[in-house]
C-alpha positions as CSV (number, residue, x, y, z in Angstrom):
1,M,-31.8,-101.6,-161.7
2,V,-34.7,-99.1,-161.4
3,F,-34.6,-95.9,-163.5
4,K,-36.4,-92.7,-162.7
5,E,-38.8,-91.4,-165.3
6,T,-37.3,-88.6,-167.4
7,R,-39.1,-85.3,-166.6
8,T,-39.2,-82.5,-169.1
9,V,-40.2,-78.9,-168.5
10,E,-40.5,-76.2,-171.1
11,V,-40.7,-72.5,-170.2
12,S,-40.0,-69.2,-171.9
13,I,-38.7,-65.9,-170.5
14,P,-38.3,-62.5,-172.2
15,L,-34.9,-61.7,-173.8
16,P,-33.6,-58.8,-171.8
17,K,-34.7,-55.3,-173.1
18,S,-36.4,-56.9,-176.1
19,L,-39.9,-56.2,-177.2
20,D,-41.0,-59.5,-178.7
21,T,-38.1,-62.0,-178.5
22,R,-38.2,-64.7,-175.9
23,I,-35.7,-67.3,-174.5
24,Y,-37.1,-70.8,-174.7
25,I,-35.8,-73.2,-172.1
26,R,-36.2,-77.0,-172.0
27,V,-35.0,-78.8,-169.0
28,A,-34.9,-82.6,-169.0
29,T,-33.9,-84.4,-165.8
30,L,-32.5,-87.8,-166.3
31,D,-31.3,-90.4,-163.8
32,K,-27.8,-89.1,-163.5
33,A,-27.7,-85.9,-165.5
34,V,-29.6,-82.8,-166.5
35,M,-30.1,-81.6,-170.1
36,V,-30.9,-78.0,-170.8
37,S,-31.7,-76.6,-174.2
38,L,-31.8,-72.9,-174.9
39,T,-32.9,-70.9,-177.9
40,T,-34.6,-67.6,-178.8
41,A,-37.4,-66.7,-181.2
42,S,-39.3,-63.6,-182.0
43,Q,-42.9,-63.4,-183.2
44,E,-41.7,-63.3,-186.8
45,E,-39.5,-66.3,-186.4
46,M,-41.9,-68.7,-184.7
47,G,-41.8,-72.0,-186.5
48,A,-38.5,-71.2,-188.3
49,T,-35.5,-73.3,-187.8
50,T,-32.4,-71.9,-186.1
51,P,-28.8,-73.1,-186.2
52,M,-27.8,-75.7,-183.5
53,G,-25.4,-73.5,-181.6
54,S,-23.0,-75.0,-179.1
55,M,-23.2,-78.0,-176.8
56,V,-21.2,-78.3,-173.6
57,Y,-21.0,-81.1,-171.0
58,A,-20.0,-80.0,-167.5
59,L,-19.6,-82.1,-164.4
60,P,-18.7,-81.4,-160.8
61,D,-15.0,-81.7,-159.8
62,R,-14.8,-84.0,-156.7
63,F,-11.5,-82.4,-155.7
64,N,-12.4,-78.7,-156.4
65,P,-16.2,-78.4,-156.1
66,Q,-16.2,-74.6,-156.9
67,H,-14.7,-75.2,-160.4
68,P,-16.6,-77.8,-162.4
69,L,-15.0,-79.3,-165.4
70,A,-16.4,-78.6,-168.9
71,T,-16.0,-80.1,-172.3
72,T,-17.2,-78.7,-175.5
73,I,-19.0,-81.3,-177.6
74,F,-19.6,-79.1,-180.6
75,T,-19.3,-75.4,-181.0
76,T,-20.6,-72.2,-182.6
77,E,-18.3,-69.5,-181.6
78,A,-21.0,-66.9,-180.9
79,T,-22.7,-69.1,-178.3
80,L,-19.8,-71.0,-176.8
81,E,-19.0,-68.8,-173.8
82,F,-22.6,-68.4,-172.7
83,T,-23.1,-72.2,-173.0
84,T,-20.0,-73.0,-171.0
85,R,-20.8,-70.6,-168.2
86,T,-24.4,-71.9,-168.0
87,A,-23.2,-75.5,-167.9
88,K,-20.6,-74.9,-165.2
89,I,-22.9,-72.9,-163.0
90,L,-25.6,-75.5,-163.2
91,A,-23.2,-78.4,-162.7
92,R,-21.9,-76.7,-159.6
93,R,-25.5,-75.9,-158.2
94,A,-26.9,-79.4,-159.0
95,N,-23.8,-81.3,-158.2
96,R,-24.4,-83.6,-161.2
97,P,-23.4,-83.7,-164.9
98,V,-25.2,-81.2,-167.1
99,Y,-25.5,-81.0,-170.9
100,V,-26.4,-77.5,-172.3
101,T,-27.2,-76.8,-175.9
102,N,-27.6,-73.1,-176.7
103,S,-28.6,-71.2,-179.8
104,I,-29.6,-68.0,-178.1
105,S,-29.2,-64.9,-180.4
106,F,-28.8,-61.5,-178.8
107,V,-29.4,-59.7,-182.1
108,N,-32.9,-58.7,-181.1
109,A,-31.9,-57.6,-177.6
110,G,-32.6,-53.9,-176.9
111,M,-29.0,-52.8,-177.3
112,G,-27.9,-55.5,-179.7
113,G,-26.4,-57.9,-177.3
114,T,-24.2,-55.9,-174.9
115,V,-22.4,-57.6,-172.0
116,E,-25.0,-56.4,-169.6
117,E,-27.8,-58.0,-171.7
118,E,-26.0,-61.3,-171.9
119,M,-25.3,-61.3,-168.1
120,E,-28.9,-60.5,-167.4
121,A,-30.0,-63.3,-169.7
122,L,-27.6,-65.7,-168.0
123,K,-28.9,-64.8,-164.6
124,N,-32.5,-65.2,-165.7
125,V,-31.7,-68.6,-167.3
126,I,-29.9,-69.8,-164.2
127,D,-32.7,-68.6,-161.9
128,V,-35.4,-70.4,-164.0
129,V,-33.4,-73.7,-164.4
130,S,-32.4,-73.7,-160.7
131,D,-36.0,-73.2,-159.7
132,R,-37.1,-76.2,-161.8
133,L,-34.3,-78.3,-160.4
134,K,-35.1,-77.3,-156.9
135,N,-38.8,-78.4,-157.5
136,E,-37.4,-81.8,-158.6
137,G,-35.2,-81.9,-155.4
138,L,-32.0,-81.9,-157.5
139,L,-30.2,-78.9,-156.3
140,A,-27.3,-79.5,-154.0
141,G,-28.2,-78.5,-150.5
142,A,-32.0,-78.1,-151.4
């Protein structure tokens, strides 16, 4: 059995409406799955440890492709919804299992983490990860 080499890409994008906080994204593509790690850090926090956050496993549903299945592996309530949404969207787009860990904090967002800021961050994260998966030829229909 031949295994593909694991490829890892790390990028950062600005936290919506924030002056100095960035979202750090790590995408590891494995043979049969994708692992995505998300966290935030400001200039003052660089090098400091952050809590683990939530981890969610999502996989495409063969019988209902528009609604992937998701299982929470471990949870931090503040990050669970964002993590689950991210995992489900990526599993549907990539048509493969996805693990997402997330410790993003919206405390430093411009308005303190409103729904609009979270949705903008979700869109930005999905766009960046989808672009990386498309470059790897892993997006469904790509």
